[in-house]
Every structure is written in structure tokens, then in C-alpha cells.
N, C-alpha and C positions, 0 to 999 in steps of 0.2 A: 451554374449548371442547370438552371431552370428554363432557359430559353429567352431571357430578357434581351440580350444583345442580338440574338438571331432575329427576334421580333423587330428590333430597330433596323437591321439590315434588310429585312423584307419590306418594311415601310419605305426605306430609302431607295429601294430598287436595286440593291447590290446582290440580292439573291432572288431566284424565282419561287413562286408559291407552287406547292404540289396540288393543293385544293383550296377552295374558298376564294374570297375576293378582298382586295384592299381598295377603299374608295376615299377620295378627298372631296367632300361635297358630293356633286353628281358625277365627278370624274372617276372613271375606273383606272386605277393605277396598276393593279396586278390581278391576274386571274389565270386559270390554267391555259397555257399557250400564249399569254399576253403579259409582257412586262415593259411598262413605259420606262424609257431611259431615265436614270437618276437626274440628269440636268433638265429634264422636261417636267419634273413633278412639282416644282415650286416648294421644295422641302429643303431645309438646311440641316446639316449634319456636322456635329462637333465630335471628333473622334476622341477616344480615351487618351491618346498621346498627343492631341491637339494637331498633329500632322502639319506643322508649319514648315515652310521651305527655308532651310538654313542659309541659302545663297541669296535670298531676297530680304529687303528691309521690311520692317513692320508695315509701313504704308503699302509696299508692293505686295506683301502677303495678302492684305485686305483687297487690294485692287484685282488680285487674281480671280476673285469671284465675279468680276465685272467685265470679262473679256467680251469684245464685240462693241463696247462703247468707246467713244473718243477718249483719248488719253486724259484730256483735261477734265472731263466729266468723271472718269474713274477716280482721279486723284481727289476731286472735290467730294464726291460721295464717300470715298474711303476715309478722308480726313474727318468728315462729319460723323462717320461710324465710330472712329477711334475716340472722338470727343465724347460720344455717348457712353463709352465704357471707361472714360477717364484716362485715356492714354494718348491724347492728342499731342502732348509734348514728347512722346517717344516714337513718333512716326518714322524718324530716320535711323532708329536703333536696329541692331541685328537681333534675331530671335535669342541667340545664346547669351545676350546681355541681359535678358529679362528674367525675373523670378518666375516660379511656376504659376503663381496666380496671375501675373501679367501676361504670360504666354496663353493662358486660358482665355483671358479677355480679348487678346488679339484674334484667337480662333473664333470666339463668339462674334466679334465685330465682322469677320470675314463671312460668317454665316448670315448675320443680320443685314449686311449691306445689300444683299439681293432681295430684301423684303420678302422673305418666304412666307407662305401661308401656314407653315408649321415648322417647328424646329425640334431636332432630336439631339439629345446629349447622352453619351454613353460613359457612365462612371466618371463624371466631370471632376471629381475630387480625388481620385485614386492616386494621382501622382504628387499630391501635395503632403508636406509635413503636417503632423497633427496640430501643431500650434498655429498653422496658417489657415486651416480649413474654416474655422468659424467666421473669420473676416471675409474670406473669399466667397464663402456660401452667402453671406449677407449681401455683398456687393453683387453677386450674380443674380440673386433673387430680385433685388431692387431693379437691376437692369432689364431683366426679363419681364417684370411687371410693367415697367415703363414702356417697353417696346409693344406690349400687348399682343405678342405672337403666341399662338397656342404652342405649348411646349411639352414634350414627352421626355422625361429623365429616367434613365436606368440607373439604379443603385442597389447595392446589397446592404447598405448601411441604414438600419432602421431609424436612427436619429435624423439623418438627412431627409429621408422620405417623410417622416412625420412633421418636420419643421418646414419643409419647402412646399409640400403638395397641397393643392386644392382638392384633389381627388387621388386616391391610391388604388392601384391594381396589384394584387398579390398573386404571384405565379409560383407554381410548383410542378416540376416534371412537364413543362411545356403547356400547362393548362392554367387558366385563371381560376383561382379558388375563392376570391372574395374581392369586392371593390366597393368603394364608398369614401366618405370623408375620413381624414386621419383619426378623428375622435371615434367615429363609429367602428372602424376597423380595429383600433386598439382596444376599445372598451367592450365591443360585442363581436369577438372573433367567432366565425362559424365552425371552426374546428381547431384541434390542437395544433395542426400544421400552420394554420393562419395565425394563431396566437404567437407561436414561436418565431415566425418571421419578423415580428415587431418587438421582440424582447424576451427576457426570461419569464417563464410561467411555471407554476407548480401544478402538476397534474395528479389529481388524487382520485383513486378508484372509489366509486359510490354505487349504491344500488337504488334503482327506482321502483317504487311500488305504488300503484294507484295514483300516479301523477305527482308523487312526492319523492324526492331523493333524500336518503338518509346520509348525512354528512357528520364529520367530527364535531361540528358546531351547531347541530340540530337539523331540523327538516328544511328543505328548500323546494319550492314549487317547481315541478318539472312537467308542465302540461303538455309540452310538445314531444316528449320522449316516451318511447314504449317502456313497459316494465322490463327490468333486467339490469345488467351492469352498464354503467355510464361513467363519465369522467367529470370531475369538478375542477374548474380552472380558476386559479387565483394568482395574480401577480405578487411578486415578493413584497412590494410596498403596500399591498392590501392585507398583509399580516402584521401583527404587532404583539407586544408583550404587555399583558394587563391582567388584573385579577379576574377570576370568574371564567377564564378560558379553559382550553384543553391542555392537560399536562404534556410536556415534551422535554426531552433532554438535549442540551446543547452538545453538538459533536464537532463544531468547527466555527471559526470566525476569521474575518479578515477586514483590513481597513481599506476603503475604496475612495477616500477623500471626502466627498460630500455625504457619504453614509458609510455604515459598516455592514458587511454581508455576514450574516449568521446562519449556520446550518443547524437544524434541530431534527431529532428523530421522534416523530409522533406515531406511536405504534410501530409499524414496520415501514412507515413512509418518511423519506428524507425530504424536508421542506427548506426553502431558502427564504429568508427575511432580509429586508433592507431597513436598518434602524438608524435614526439620527440622534438617539439619546444614548444613555449608558448601555454598555454591552456586557452581557453576562459572561461568566467564565465557562470554558469547556468542562463538561461534566455536570454543570448546574441544571437543576430541574426548574423549568420555567412554565408560565401559563400563556399559551398562544391564543390570541383572539384573532378573528377574521371579520373583514368588512363584507358581510354577506350581500349587501346591496351591490357590490362590484363583482361578486362571484358569477361565473357563467358555467352552464352545463353543456357537455357535448356527448353525442353518441359515440359508442366504440366503433 
């Protein structure tokens, strides 16, 4: 609901812009009163549902993007595109014979066969079972990097975004709130909203006085914040249990496979911790330590 798919449709030329411009290099694609037709933009689009034609074979689906070329050249280029995505042997198959991951690769081949200057993918893994996603994501990433085509991927899955992106753009309510490398966006969020888009985060009220924030784990430099209330941001894995920390009471716990999720009550604040070691019992008083090197402060 933040406008990600709408942005893709604007770039693809499926919707007109109300204001502003969209350019590809020096070419104006969209502006008030001007919308270059989608087929004239040199941009490939892979829809969320892949939009394969059920009455056409895999090869003919890929050929569809090459209308206007001689039939022989269409089939030659389509076959090469299918080879690039590892589906050359499935050229004669019908779309309904394919798995979700294979259908996605056919849609990708159809988009890449036209040699677009940019490629747009809208929620490319939303139709796949959870156990298939990792392998399909790996194959897709390798294919895209080998193609060398600038690619914009829309996803609401933080893990996908962090693992695939060279550069992230975080959106909320139709506006960009942060952009940068995955590491920068994850470790240095500019706001609580930006932090939450990439995973769980503990938000702890603190007070800033004289450029220093008073936190449950001691003072933290806050040179860029004005005096007054602020927010301390800590990821669940930046908290742990160790002697010399701040006392808290365990109020909940759950097993999540690679780690255990533990909830503690520290003062009046409920915090989440991800622990890989022994898990305390509910009701137990524990000592919570924080990695303050990874802590970040945000204004209210």
C-alpha cells in the first residue's frame, strides 16, 4: 500500500503521471500531458502473475515479445533466451506443465529477449511456495546479473530485498524515506518507519540532554538531536543476556528454528530478543545487555 507497484506501472507507461517526469537517459518517457507508449520505452516488465499465454507454447510465449521480426529470427532469439534461463529443453511445453519457478523464468526470458534497457519485476516470488523461493531467488539473481540489465524489483519481503539488492529504496505512503546499500539501510535507519520496513526493531523512549541520550544501558552520544524526547532503536539480535546488564523479567518465549524469540519487560518497556543459546523461563529475572555500537537514535 505504499505505492511500489504504482511506481512500476508509471515507469512502464501503463499509467500517466500527474506531475514530475520519468526519464531513461536523455529520453523523456512521461511528463504532464506526455506518455510514451509502453512498447516504445525499451523497458521490460514481468508481472506478478507472470501473464503467460496458456494457449501458446513456452517458445511461442517468448517469441511474442519479438513481433515484427521474421519467424526464423524470432525462434532463434527466443531459443537463446530460454537457454539463458535454463529452460531450453522446455521450449515445446505448455505453461501449465511448468512449476511456478519455471513459469517465472519463461516470463523473464520473454522480457529479456527484447534486450530492454531496464527491467521491472513486480513481486516476482509472491506466487511461489516458501520452500521454492530460495532456489528461485538464487537462479533469478544469477540470471539478472549475467544479463547486465538494470533491474528494479518491487517486494514487500525484507529478506528478499536485503539479499538481492545492490541499492535499496524504502517507500512509505507514496514517498521515498531512505535509500542506500542494504547494509546502510539496515544498520543506519533514518527513522522508526525505515527500520521496521527491514525487520523487527525495539523502539525505546529516551531523553536527550546536552547532546547525550539517557538510555537503560548508559549514555549515548546524540549530537544531531535536539534536547527532549527521542527514540532508541535496537534490533532483537543486538540484545542479549549477560551479567552486568539491566534487570528485566521474562514474559514470553517461542522457538523459531534458528533462534528463540524471548520477550522481556524492562521497566514498562516490552523488548524482543533473539537468542541462540539457553532460553530462560517465563517469570525469570534476567540481565539484558545491549550492543550500543549498533544502537541508533531517531527523533520523535
